[in-house]
C-alpha positions in Angstrom: 101.7 2.3 259.8 100.1 1.4 256.5 101.5 4.3 254.5 103.7 3.2 251.6 106.9 4.9 250.5 106.9 7.2 247.5 103.2 8.3 247.7 103.6 11.4 249.8 104.1 15.1 249.0 106.9 15.6 246.4 109.1 18.6 247.4 112.0 19.7 245.1 114.1 20.6 248.2 113.1 17.6 250.3 116.4 15.7 250.0 118.4 18.7 251.1 115.9 19.8 253.8 115.9 16.3 255.4 119.4 15.3 254.6 120.4 14.9 258.3 117.4 12.6 258.9 118.2 10.6 255.9 121.8 10.1 257.2 120.4 8.6 260.4 120.4 4.8 260.0 117.1 4.4 261.7 115.4 6.6 259.1 117.3 6.6 255.8 115.8 7.4 252.4 113.0 4.8 252.7 112.1 6.0 256.2 111.9 9.6 255.1 109.7 8.6 252.2 107.4 6.9 254.6 107.3 10.0 256.8 106.3 12.0 253.7 103.5 9.5 253.0 102.1 9.8 256.5 99.3 12.1 257.6 98.7 13.2 261.2 95.6 14.9 262.8 96.4 16.9 265.9 93.6 17.4 268.3 94.5 20.4 270.4 96.9 23.1 269.2 97.9 24.5 272.6 101.4 24.4 274.0 102.1 20.7 273.3 100.1 20.5 270.2 101.6 23.6 268.6 105.1 22.4 269.3 104.3 18.9 268.0 102.7 20.2 264.8 105.7 22.4 264.1 108.0 19.4 264.7 105.9 17.3 262.3 106.0 19.9 259.6 109.8 20.3 259.9 110.3 16.5 260.0 108.5 16.1 256.6 105.2 14.6 257.4 103.1 14.8 254.3 99.7 16.1 255.5 98.6 17.7 258.8 95.2 18.5 260.2 94.9 20.9 263.1 91.8 20.7 265.3 91.1 23.2 268.1 88.1 25.1 269.4 90.0 27.9 271.2 91.5 31.3 270.2 94.9 32.7 270.9 95.2 34.7 274.1 98.1 36.9 275.5 98.8 34.2 278.2 99.5 31.6 275.5 102.5 33.5 274.0 105.0 32.5 276.7 104.8 28.8 275.8 102.8 28.3 272.5 105.6 28.8 270.0 103.5 29.0 266.8 101.6 32.1 267.9 102.5 35.8 268.1 101.2 39.0 269.5 99.2 39.7 266.4 97.4 36.4 266.7 96.4 37.3 270.3 95.3 40.9 269.4 93.2 39.5 266.5 91.7 36.8 268.7 92.6 34.4 265.9 91.5 30.7 266.2 94.5 28.6 267.2 94.0 26.1 264.4 94.0 28.9 261.8 96.9 30.8 263.3 99.0 27.6 263.5 98.1 26.7 259.9 99.3 30.2 258.7 102.6 29.9 260.6 103.3 26.3 259.4 102.7 27.4 255.8 105.5 30.0 256.3 107.8 27.4 257.8 107.2 24.8 255.1 105.7 26.5 252.0 103.4 24.2 250.1 102.8 21.9 253.1 99.4 20.2 253.0 97.9 21.5 256.3 94.2 22.0 257.2 92.7 23.9 260.1 89.5 22.7 261.7 88.1 25.2 264.2 85.7 23.0 266.1 84.9 21.3 269.4 85.6 17.6 268.9 82.7 15.6 270.4 81.0 12.2 270.0 79.0 13.4 267.1 81.9 14.5 264.9 85.0 12.6 266.2 84.8 9.8 263.6 84.5 12.2 260.7 87.2 14.6 261.8 89.8 11.9 262.7 89.2 9.5 259.7 91.4 9.8 256.7 94.6 10.1 258.7 97.3 7.6 259.4 98.1 8.8 262.9 96.1 10.6 265.7 98.0 13.0 268.1 96.1 13.8 271.3 97.2 17.1 272.8 93.8 18.0 274.5 93.6 19.4 278.0 90.9 17.4 279.7 90.1 13.7 280.3 86.8 13.7 278.6 88.4 14.8 275.4 91.3 12.4 275.8 89.1 9.4 276.3 87.0 10.6 273.2 90.1 10.8 271.1 91.4 7.4 272.3 88.0 5.7 271.7 87.6 7.2 268.3 91.1 6.2 267.2 90.5 2.7 268.3 87.1 2.6 266.5 88.9 3.7 263.4 91.8 1.3 263.9 94.2 4.2 264.0 97.4 4.4 266.1 97.3 7.4 268.5 99.8 9.2 270.7 98.8 10.9 273.9 100.9 13.8 275.2 100.2 16.2 278.1 102.1 18.8 280.2 101.0 20.5 283.3 102.9 22.0 286.2 106.4 20.3 285.9 105.1 16.9 284.7 104.7 15.6 281.2 103.0 12.3 280.1 103.4 10.4 276.9 101.7 7.2 275.8 101.4 5.3 272.4 98.4 3.3 271.5 98.4 0.9 268.6 95.3 -1.4 268.0 96.3 -5.0 268.3 99.7 -4.2 269.9 99.2 -2.0 273.0 96.5 -1.1 275.5 94.4 2.0 274.8 94.7 5.1 276.8 91.5 4.2 278.8 93.4 1.2 280.2 96.0 3.5 281.7 93.5 6.0 283.0 91.0 3.6 284.7 90.9 5.6 287.9 90.0 9.2 286.8 90.3 11.9 289.4 87.0 13.5 290.7 85.7 16.6 289.0 87.8 19.6 290.0 90.7 17.6 291.4 92.8 17.2 288.3 95.1 20.1 287.7 95.1 22.2 284.5 97.7 24.7 283.2 95.3 27.6 284.0 95.1 26.7 287.7 98.5 25.3 288.6 100.6 26.7 285.7 103.3 25.0 283.7 107.0 25.2 283.4 107.3 27.1 280.0 110.0 24.8 278.7 108.1 21.6 279.4 105.6 21.5 276.5 108.2 21.4 273.7 110.1 18.7 275.6 107.0 16.6 275.9 106.1 17.3 272.2 109.6 16.3 271.1 109.3 13.0 272.9 105.8 12.3 271.5 106.8 13.2 268.0 109.8 11.0 268.2 107.3 8.2 268.7 105.4 9.4 265.7 108.5 9.3 263.6 109.3 5.7 264.8 105.8 4.6 263.9 105.8 6.2 260.5 109.1 4.5 259.6 107.9 1.1 260.7 109.3 1.0 264.2 107.6 -0.7 267.2 105.6 1.5 269.6 107.0 2.1 273.1 104.9 0.4 275.8 103.4 1.9 278.8 102.7 5.4 280.0 105.8 7.5 280.4 106.2 10.4 282.8 108.9 13.1 282.8 109.5 15.5 285.7 111.6 18.6 285.1 111.5 20.8 288.2 112.7 18.6 291.1 116.3 17.8 291.9 117.0 16.4 288.5 115.2 15.8 285.2 113.9 12.3 285.3 111.8 10.1 283.1 110.2 6.8 284.1 107.6 4.4 282.9 104.5 4.5 285.1 102.8 1.4 283.6 104.7 -1.1 281.5 102.1 -3.8 280.9 101.6 -4.5 277.2 98.3 -6.3 277.9 95.0 -4.4 277.8 93.0 -4.1 281.0 90.5 -6.9 281.5 87.8 -4.3 282.4 88.4 -1.9 279.6 85.2 -1.7 277.5 87.2 -0.8 274.4 89.9 -3.5 274.5 87.9 -6.3 276.1 84.4 -5.5 274.9 84.9 -3.6 271.7 82.5 -0.9 272.9 83.5 2.8 272.6 81.7 4.6 275.5 82.9 8.1 274.6 81.6 7.7 271.0 78.2 6.7 272.5 78.2 10.1 274.3 79.1 8.6 277.7 80.8 11.4 279.8 79.8 14.0 277.2 78.8 17.5 278.5 75.2 18.5 278.4 75.4 22.2 277.8 72.2 24.3 278.0 71.6 28.1 277.7 69.5 29.3 280.6 66.5 31.1 279.4 66.4 34.9 279.9 69.9 35.3 281.2 73.4 35.5 279.8 74.1 32.2 281.5 74.9 28.6 280.3 74.6 25.5 282.4 77.3 22.8 281.8 76.2 19.5 283.2 78.6 16.7 282.3 77.2 13.2 282.8 78.8 10.7 285.1 80.5 13.2 287.4 80.8 12.7 291.1 80.7 15.4 293.7 83.4 18.0 293.0 86.4 18.4 295.3 85.5 21.8 296.6 88.7 22.0 298.8 90.9 21.5 295.8 88.9 23.9 293.6 88.9 26.6 296.3 92.7 26.4 296.8 93.4 26.6 293.0 90.8 29.2 292.0 91.4 31.5 295.0 94.7 32.4 293.3 92.9 33.7 290.3 90.0 35.7 291.7 87.3 36.0 294.4 85.9 32.7 295.6 82.7 32.1 297.7 81.7 28.8 299.1 78.7 27.2 300.8 78.0 23.5 301.6 76.2 23.2 298.2 78.2 25.3 295.8 81.4 27.1 295.0 81.4 30.4 293.0 84.5 32.0 291.5 85.0 35.1 289.4 87.4 34.6 286.5 87.9 36.3 283.1 84.9 38.6 283.6 82.4 35.7 284.3 81.2 33.9 287.3 81.5 30.1 287.6 79.1 28.5 290.0 79.8 24.8 290.6 77.1 22.8 292.4 77.6 19.7 294.5 76.0 17.5 291.9 78.6 18.5 289.3 76.6 21.1 287.4 78.3 24.4 286.6 76.5 27.6 285.7 78.6 30.1 283.7 77.3 33.6 284.2 78.4 36.3 281.8 78.1 34.5 278.5 75.3 33.1 276.3 77.7 31.1 274.1 77.6 27.3 275.0 81.0 26.7 273.3 82.6 29.4 275.4 81.0 28.1 278.6 82.3 24.6 277.8 85.8 26.0 277.2 85.7 27.9 280.5 84.5 24.8 282.4 87.4 22.7 281.0 89.9 25.5 281.6 89.1 26.1 285.3 87.4 23.0 286.6 89.0 20.4 284.4 88.5 16.8 285.5 
């Protein structure tokens, strides 16, 4: 990290608030000052992102930016700890609801809310000006975009995800570790990767993953070396277990970012092409570079949520008052909305990657 001690937010009660951290030899007064001088941008303020942002605020990070395109729903409240019933009833944007709550937890904290869909057009602008990027997004297109943008900006980034009973954490530091793309070379086909909305999540898992990831953030902020590899934690089997899936500290030879200094996601590669269909309350979502969806996996998952119809060429499911029709070429028509942003969110929520 490049942040220098003594330049962050000055808080009269900081020494008392963070006295236990200061007592820890690995942090101390200098380390706490470095934390206060460090800014973090959180992309995604769902279960993992909300817990991580709260941890960052309480730990004393000097400036936080919260980026999220979604709104608070009733189903979020069981595991997304920054939100309450009023946020859901008011359909409040997650970034704004989180900002309000963090301001109550740490009055005077420098925290900004960005209610937006991060894409290849705005990623550099949104992520720049921060010392550390925290990726808590819920789909692989967004994760690769965050990773590519962080590398292009020469920013350290932390990836954290939780779905089902499994959590993943990876740290990426330019010049020291591989990027996330190196670890995720073999992406699952469209519809095969699980999401919390199709397979659920153990409600206690997201804060556990967030705590592990934010511990890495504290270590980076205080000058520590990043952990290597992609870490996996499993919480529901016979015993809680954590292991390192990939330990290599060397970038992949075929990674376009690490070996070719090209940033595909920032060039729009893999970005969704979203088009409103004329004369109907329907939007077509046609992500580039997708293969034939795994209809078997989609049917098994979506059948738990509502009626599903299938033919050799398409699969249609009714969820949340809309109909998702997924074609064999990867296109998805969302019927029941004329809002491209909503259609994109529904596609990511129920089809995923």
